[in-house]
N, C-alpha and C positions, 0 to 999 in steps of 0.2 A: 496125687496131690499136685496142685498147680504151682509151678515155679517160673519166675521171670528172670531172664538174664540179658545183660547188654551184650550185643554182638562183639565177639572177639575172633581172632584168626582161628582159634581151635574149634569154634562153633560153626564155621563156614560150611563144612561138609555135612552138618546136621540139618541144614535148611533144605526144604523141598518146596516145589510150587504148591500154592494153596489157591483153589478156585474161589473167586468172589461172586459166584453165581448165587442168586437168591430168587425165591418164588415171591413175586410181587402181586398183590391183590388190589393195589391202589395206585393212583397217579397223584403227583404233587400238584396242588393248585396254589399259585402265588397270589397273595392279596397284599395290596399296598394301601396303607391307611395313614392317618395323621401321625400315628405313633411309630411308623416305620413299616417293616415287612413282616408278614406272617404267612405261615404255610398252612394250608388246609389239605385234606386228603380226600380224593374222590374215588369210590369203588370202581374197579374195572369190570367190564362185562364178564370176564373170566380171568383167572390168575394166569400169569405168564412168567417164564423164567427169563431173567435178565443177568447178563454176565458183564463184569467190569475187569478188564485186563490190568495187569501190573503197570504202573506208570512207566513210560519209556525212560530209559536211562537210569532206572533204579536198580543198580547192581549192588548187592550186599558188600562185595569186595571193595567197591569204590567208596562206600560209606566209611570203611575202616580208616582210610587215609585222610578223611575230611574232618577237620576239627569242629566244623559247624554242623556236623551231621551225627545222627545216632540211630541205631536200630535196636529194638527190644524184641526178644523172642520169648514165646510162652511154651512151656513144656508141661504136659500132663503125664505123670508117671514116666518121665524121661522120653516121651514121644512129642515131637515138634507139632504144635497145634495152632500157632498164631504168631503174628508179627505186627510191629508198628514202626514206621520209619519217619524220622523228622529231620528238618533243617532249621537252624536258627537264622533269623534275618537280623543282623546286628543294627542295621540302619533304623529299622522300625521297632526292634526289640520284641518281635513276635516269634514264637516257635511254630513253624508250619508243619502240620501233620500231612505228610506226602502219601502215606498208605497205612491203612490198618485193616487187617483181615484175619479171620478165624476159620479154621477147617470146619466144614458143614456139620460133621459129626460132633463137634464140640461147642457149637453155638448155643446161646441161651443158658450158659453155665457160668457167666461172669468173666470169661476170658478177655473179651474186648474191654470191659470196664477196668480190669486189672492192668491191661496194657496201657490204657488211657491214664490210669493213676501213675504208672511208672513214667510216662511221658511228662505228666504234670510235675512230678517230683524233679525230673531232670531239668525242665524248663525253669522251675523256681530256683534250683541250684545255680543256674546260669544267669539269674536275675533278669529274666525276660518278663514282658508285660502279661503274657498269657499265651493261649493256644489259638491257632487259626487253622481252619480246614476248608478246602474248596471241594465241593461236590457238584454232581450234576443233578438236575431236577428229575431225571429218570431213575435215580438211585433212591427210591423211597425208603428202603430199609435203613440206609445210612443216614438219611435226613432225619428219620424218626429217632434213630439211636442218638444222634447229636443233640436233638431237642431234649430227649430224656436225660442226657448227661449235663444239661445246663448251658449248652451252647446257644447263642442268639444269632439269628440271621441278620447280618448287617450290610449285605451288598449282593448285587446280582450283575451278571454280564450276559446279555442275550446274544451277543455276537461272538463270544470267545470260541465257541465250537460250531457255529452256524455253517461254516464252509469246510469242515473236516470231511474226510471221505465217508465216514459212517452217517453223517447228518445231511449232507448237501442234497440228497435226493428227496428228502421229506419237504412238505410245505413249510415255509419259513416259520409260521406260527407253531408248528409241532416239533421244531428242532430243539435239542437239549440246550438248556441255559446253565451257566455256571453260577453256583450259589456259594457265598462266602459266610461261614459261621465263625464266631469268635467266642472265646471264654476267657475273661480276664481273671488273673490270679487275685484272690482276696488278700488284702493287706493284713498283716498281723502276725 
């Protein structure tokens, strides 16, 4: 049975690294039209594994002492299977999802959606405007997940990652872009 818990000091020793590697069979194609941004997906010649490391500086123990942060943990029959970390931005009143990941053996079972629901409840309780998540356009699985969960692409930054160590050797047109997805809370 799936249970979700907000991170507490007692749960720190239960967290273990979770790989965010996924098998990608498509690339993201960004379309810009009169009504804004839209994503399309183009099949790759062959599927490839892509890995996305934990964001730098995201230490669960540091989140405990930060009143603007929270981490939610997912357990399946008392086994740690996923996590979602968020920061609230009081100036803009958005809850930023910094990381959401599920163990590969437990994907496609509703764990990520359950974590997202916990994050949304937390955000509403803090009276924030909604959720925001920044993804790269090479993370097609996460982009598709966000779209299926009702997030809308509202912004892009082609240069945010262009000169990072992992991207600078690629042709400029092939370097990863940062995509900003938003989901506003429904009033009511």
